[in-house]
N, C-alpha and C positions, 0 to 999 in steps of 0.2 A: 686703537683697538676697536673692532667692530662690535657693536651691541645689537643683539637680536631682540626682537619684540614680536608679540603675537600678530600673525598675518591679518587677523580681523581688525586690528588697530592701525594697520598700515594706511597712511594718507592716500596712497595711490589706489588701494582697494576701496577705501571709503568714497573717494571722488568718483571712481568708476561705477561703484554700486549706486551712488546717489544719482549720477548722470543717467545710468541705465533706468533706474526707477522713475526718474522724472520723464525720460523719453517714453518709456513704456506706458506710464500713466497718462501722459499727454496724448500719445497715439491712441490708446484705448478710449480715453474720454472723448477725444475728437471724433474717432470712428463711431463710438456709440451715439453721441449726440448728433453727429451728422446723419447717421442712419435713421435715428428716430425722427429728426427734423425733416430729412429728405423724404422718409416714408410718409409722414403726415402730409408733407407738401405734395408728394406724388398722388397720394390718395385723394387729397383735396382737388388737385388739378384734374386727375382722372375722373373723379366724381363729377366735377363741373363739365368735363368733356363728354363723359358718358351721359350725363343728364341732358346736355344739349342735343347729343345724337339721339338719345331715347325720345326726347320731345319731338324731334323731327320725324323719327321713325313712326311713333305712335300717331302723330297727326296725319301723316301720309297714308298710314294703314286705314285710319278712319275715313279719309277722303276716298280711298279705293273701295272700301266696303260699302259706301253709300253712293258711289258714282259708277256709271257704266263705262266711262272713258276717262282719259287723262287730259281732255281738251282744255278744261278750265282750271288746271293745276297751277298756272303761272302766279296768280295773286297769292295763293297759299304758300308757294315757295318763297316769294319775296317777304311775306310776313314772318315765316320761320327764320329767314336769314337775318332779319332785323332783331328778332328775339334772341338768337343764339350767337350772332357774330360769325356765322359760317356762310360760306357760299354753297348753295344746295343745287345739285344738278341731278335730274332724273332722266333715265334713258330706258329704252326697251332692252330686252335681253340681248339683242344684237348691237347694243350701244348706239342706237339712234336716239338723239336727244329729244326728250318729251317736254322738258321744261328746265329753265335755268334761272336762278335768282338774280342774275345780272352780271355784267362785265363782258370783256372780250372772250371769245372761245378759248378754251384751255385744253391741254392734253390731259385726259383723265387717267387716274392711276390704274395699274393692271388689275388690282383687286378692288371691288366695290365695297362700300361701307356696309351695305346690307341689301337684301332682296326684299322688295315690297310686294307681298302677295297675301291678300286677306284670307285666302283659302289654305295657305301653308305658312302659318305664323310660328316663329320660335317662341315656345312658352316661356323661355327665360326672359325675352324682351317684352313679352306681353302675357303675363300670367293668366289674365282673364280668358285666354284662348283655351286653357285646359289641355287635356291630352288629345283633343281632336285637332288642334292646330288651326281652327277656324275662328276668325275674328267674330266675336259675338255681335258686333255692330253690323255685320253683313246679314240683314233681315231678308232680302230678296223678296219672294212672293208672299212672305208673311207680313210685309209692311201694310198696315191698315190705312184705308182711305180716311179722309177727315170725318166723314159721317160716323164710321165705326169707332174712330178714336173718341169722338164726343160721346157716343153711346157707352163705351166702357168707362169713360171718365165719370159719367153720371152714376153708373152702377157702383163704382168704387167709392164715390163720395157718400152715397147712401150707406154703404157698408161701414165706412169710417164713423158716420154719425151713429149708427146702430151700435157698433162696438163701444163707442164712447159712452153710450147710455148705460151700458153694462159695466162700465169702469175699466175698459180695455182700450187704451189709446193706440192709435195706429196712424200711419201716414200713407200718402199716395205718391207713387213715382211712375214715370213713364219708361217702359222698356224700349230697346232699340227698334222694335216693330211698331211702336206707337201705342201699344196697349197699356192701359192704366193698371197698376199692380199695387197690392197692399204690402206694407212692410211693418216690422215691429210686432208680429204676431207669432205665438208659439203654436205647436201642433195641437196641443190640448184645447186651446181657445178655438182654433179653426174647427175642431171636431164637434164641439158642443154648440157653437154659435153660427156655424156655416149656414144652416138652413134658415135660422131666424133672421140673419142679417144679409142674406142674399149673396153669400160668398160663392155658393155653388153656381148661381146664375152668372156671376162675374167670371167664373172659370170656364163657362161654356164658350167654345170657339165661335168666332164670327164667321159670316159667309166667306170672307176672303181667306181666313185661316183654315176653314174646312177644305176649301179647294187646294190650298198649298199643302195641307197635311195629307190629303188623299194622294196627291202627286208624289209626296215624299214616301208614303207607305208603299206605293207601287214600285218605286225605285229600290227601296230596301228589300221588298219581297222578291224582286227579280234577282237581286244579288244572293239572297238566301236560297232561292230555288236553284240557282246555279251551283250552290254548294251542297244541295241535297238537304236543306233545312226547311222545316215547316214555316209557313208565313206567319207574320205577327201583325198586331195593330198598335200603332203608336198614339200616345196622347199628345196634348198640346205642349207638355213639358218634355216631349221626345222620350218618354218612358214607355215600356211595353205594358199595354192594358191587359188585365187578366193573367192567369197562370200564376203558379206559386214558385216555379223554379226560374232562376236567372237564365236569360238567353244570351249567348255570345254573339251579339249583333253589332258591336261597336264599329267594327271594320266596315260592315255593309252600310251602317248608318252614316259614317263619315264620308264614304265615297258617294252615297246617294245625295247627301247634302251638298257636296262640292259640285256634283253634276247639276243639281237644281239651282245653285247659286251662281254658277259660272257665267251666265248671261246677265246677271244683275250687278256684277262687280267689275272694276277696272282690271285689265290684264296685268300679269306680273311685270314688274319694272325693277331696274337697278338704281340704287340710291348711292350718290357720291357726296360726301361732305368734305369741303376744302377750306383752306384758310381764306381770309378776307380778300386777298389778292389773287386767289386761285391756286396758291401753292398747296402741295400735299401736306396734310397735318401729320406730325410725328405721333408716336404713341401717346406722349404727353409733353406739355410745354410748361416749364416752371414760370410762374408769374414773377414780376419784379419784387413783390412783397415777400414771396417765399424764398427767392434767391437772396434777398437782403437778410432774411432771418437765418438762413444757413451760413452766410458769410459772418454774421454777427456771432453765431455760436462758435464757429471755428476761430474767429478772432479772439473771443473771450477765453477760450481754452489756451490759445497761444499766449495771451497776456498773462494768464494765471501761471502757465509753465515758466515764462520769463521771470515773473515775480518770485516764484518758488526757487528757481535756479539762482537768482540774484541773492535771495535770502540765505540759501545754503552756502553759496560761494562766499558771502560775507562772513558767515559763521566759521567756515573752514579757513578763511584767510585771516581771521582775527589774530591767531597766534603769530602768523607771519608778520603782520603789521606791528604787533607788540615787540617781536624780535628785531624788526627794522628800527623802531623807535629806540629800543635799548642800545642798539649798535650806534645810532646817531648821537645819543646822549651819553655814551660811554658808561653804561651802568648795567647791572645784571638784568637778564630777561626774566619777566615774571610768568614764564610758561611752564606748566606742570603736566601737560598732556603726555600720554604714553604712546606716542607715535613718532614718525620721523621728525616732525617739528619739535616735539618735546625733547627728543634726544639731541637734536641740533641745538636747541636752547641750552640744554645741560652742557654740551660741548662748548658752546659759546661762553657760558658762565665760567666753566673751568679755564678756558683760554683767557678770559678777562682776569680771573684770579691769578693765573700764572704770569700774565703780563704785568699785573700790579706787583707781584712778588719780584719779578725780574727787574722792574723799574726801581723798586726799593733797593734791590741788591746792587743795581748799577749805580744808584746814587751813593749807597754806602761804599762801594768799591772806589768810585771817583774820590769820595772824601778820604778813604784810606790811602789811596795812591798819593793824593795831595799831601796828606800828613807824612807819609813815609818819605816823600821827596823833600818836604819842607825841612825836616830835621837836619839832614846833612847839609842842605843848602844854607840853612840858617847858621850852622857852625862855620861853614866855609866863608860866608859873607861876614860874620862877626869877627872872625880872626883876621880876614883881609882888611876890614875897616880899622881894626885895632892896630894892625901893622902900618896902615896908611897914615893913621893919626900919631904914630910913634909910640903908642902904648905897649906894643908887642914887637920884639926884635924879629926881623925877617931872617931867621936862621934855619938850620937843618931840622930842628925840632918842629918848627912851624910848617915847613914843607912836608915833613913826614906826616904831620897831622892832617894837612890838607889832602895829601895823597890817600890817606886812609879813608877820609870822608868821600873822596872822589871814587875810590874803589867800591865803597858801599853803594854810592849812587849807581855805578856801573852794574853792580850785582843786582840791584833792584830792577834796573832797566832790562838786564839780561833775563831775569825771571819773568818779567812782564812780556818780554818778547817771546820767551818759550811758551808761556800760556796762550798768547795770541796765535802763535803758530799751531799749537795743539787745537785750539778752538776752530781754526780755519782748515784743519786737516792737512797742514803743510809741514808737520814735524817730520823731517826726514831721518830715517835710521840707516846706519851702515853696519849691518850685522857681520860678525866674523866669529871664528872659533876662538874661545877663551876659557880660562880656568876661573870659575867663580870664587873659589877659596883664595887664589892668588890675588884677584882683584880686590877682595875684601881686605886682605892683608895690606895692600898698597894704600887703601883708604885709611886703615887704622894708623899706618905710619904717618900719613899726611895730617892726621888729627891728633897725633900723640902729644905734641906740644900744648895744644889747646886743652886737651884732657888733663894733662899734668898740671897746667896752670890752675885748672878748676879743682884739682885734688880728686879727680875721678879716674878710676882704673879702666883701661880699654883693652879688651882681649878679643881674639878671633879663634874660632874652632870650626872644624869641618868633619863630616862623616860621609864615607862612600865616594862614588865618582862625582866630581864637581865640574866636569867639562860641560860647556854650554855654548850655543850659538846666539849671540846678542851684540848690540852696539856697545862697545866697551866704554865709550865716553859717556853715553846716556846712563848706562848701568852704574858707572862710577858716581855719576851725579845723584842717582837714586840712593845708593848706599851712603854717600857723603851727606846728603840732606837728612837722612834718618839718624846717622851718627851725630851730626851737629845738633839736631833736635834733642836727642837723648842726653848728650853731654850738658846742653843748656839747662835741662830740667832735672838734672841729678845733683844733689847737694854734695859738698866735699865728703870724702870717705866712701862714696858710693861707687858703683861699677857699671860699665856698659859692656855688653857681650854681643858680638856678631857671630852667629852660628850659621854655617852653610851645610845643607844636607840635600839629598836627592832621592827620588823614587824612579820607577821605570819611565813615567810620563812627564815628571815635572822636577824643577829645581826650586829649593826653598832657601831664602835668605831672611833670617830672623834677627832683628836688632832689639835686644831687651835691656832695660835699665832698672835701677832701684831708686827711681826718682819719686817726685811728688804724686804721680799718677793723674788720671783724668776721671772726673765724676761721670757716672753712667748717663746722666742727661746730656752731657757734652759730647759723648762719643760720636753721635751722628754728624756732628759739625767739624770733626777733626780735620777733614780734608777740604773744608770750604776755604775760599780765598780770604786772606786777612783775618782769619779767626785765630784767637789765642785763648788758651785755658785761663791764663792770667790776663785780666782785662786791661790792665794798665799798659801803656805803650813805652814802658821803661826798656830801653834797648839792652840793658844789662840782663834782663830776664827773657826778653822776647825778640824774635827776628822780625822779618817783614810780614810774616804770615802767609807767604807764598810757597814755602818749601814743600810742605806736605801736598798742596794742590798740584805742584809740579811732579812730585813723586807719583801721584795717582795717574796723571796723564802719561808719564813716561812708561810706567808699568803696563797701562792699557795699550800703549803703542806696541809693546812687545807681545801683546795677547795674553797678559797675565793679570793677576789680581793682587791687591794689597789690603790687608785687614789689620785691625788693632784690638788688643785686649788690654784692659787696664783696671787697676784698683787703687783707690786713693791711698796715699802714704805707703804704697807697696811698690809700685812701679808699673811700667807699660811695656808691651811687646808688639812691635810692628812686624808683620810677616808678609814677605813678598813671595808669590808663587809664579814661576815662569814656566811655560810649556817647553818641552824638549822637541824641537822640530825634527822631522825626518831628515837624516843627513843628505838624502838625495832630493829634498824638497826645494821649493822656491825661496831663495835667500831674501827676497823683498817682501816676504809675507808680512813682516812686522809693519812695513809702511802701509800695506793694505788694511791690516787689522786696525791700525791707528786711525786711518781715515774712516773706516766703518764705525769704530767706536765713537769718533768725534761726531759723525753724522747722527748716531743714535743719541 
């Protein structure tokens, strides 16, 4: 019988769910950790790469902003190559090599790493350039000669000392033009102490700055004039002097500055940064440390997934191991789970219990068979030995007694053979048309002498149509066994009645007696082999114990049933019900039914 169980408890469902969960968790964890680790590694590697490229770019911009040509750039390229591990190549805009940090000539990439032009700087790469895009280190004509630098330095130090006397510390730094400047001051301090400490004097342009500033003003005003805008005057900080409204001069200022500085800076150039051997650098290259870290993270997740899978597999397989050990040790399985394994264990335990019961029954049956055969054999042997020793005459009475015991042995053997044939599904039937009432009458006649000797009345009655298709020999054996059993258990003065009746679909043969009856607790065992209501093996009261078992098999072979009703000290009724086959049906149906019943 198939037992259903909740699908959520199914071992297959649980194994699938756990496997998917572990797989998804492993994939998700590996992906997340790999992404995080790889992202950090990429950022680190890109940061290092960009830092190296930014250093090269910034240094070369500074060189271009302070040099009129690229003629002396070679030492600078070699220094930058040593610092960053890059091969640095600088070319003109038409890709003529201006400088190379070393090595054999190489084929340059299609796209340059950057364009080095101090007058057109990417503010992202050099924020100090501001919105103008001009490198602040490009001083040009504003660069002070040594004498003027010294003069501004003296003024600045005096101002620092003066401010310090008032409790306002400040510092001196040199601007890209060489001018000394004060730092660390707020606007309020400058406003109140500028005159006292010579700050105004320090802010005055030097002769060199006045010439450069005049030239710049002319360039800016030419641009403004071409746009129809009034001229302006710029201060040293490149702010418009005078006026209260802001003037949109940034575009003209930037173009004028580039025009002024163009002859003081190196011409634009293309920068190429390559690998140490001259190979083109990828966007990023993971270092060995970062690669090892990523592999370690992935391996750790894999080991964790394997360990978790092994733990779950061990837990799920534990009931199977318990079931295997129980099977090997031939004992019940201690598995109580409500899944396939649990139901398998329950079925195994049931099978073990049935096997034990069958083994006990087999042992009991072997003992019963040995006992049943031993009794007549002992009688035969004892009488033959007595005759051999001369204690018992070998006459007709002895031969009749030996024949009786031999017939009894043959009867037991025949019964065992019938049961063996029934168990093997080889009990052959030869059905034919017969009259059940007439067959019952013949059985009664055959048992009349035994019934009379026991003082038991034996009668047959019939109601309705009693025609039937069955095996007459086997059916006579059924009725004969029931009558013999009834006569044996009916005391003198009692009666045994065989009643035959029929319905549309079945034929009924009932054998009733007024005997000792059977207790209610014994009724389930009536048709068991070698079972007797009277437990002693006195052959005067009991037969071999096989008769009713044979009745059950023979009735089942005909496709019928046999039941018993009994009451102690009142009597018993055995009722056989046989189906009435269709007259046009298969006459071998009984054989097939018997085989099917035996298989069941």
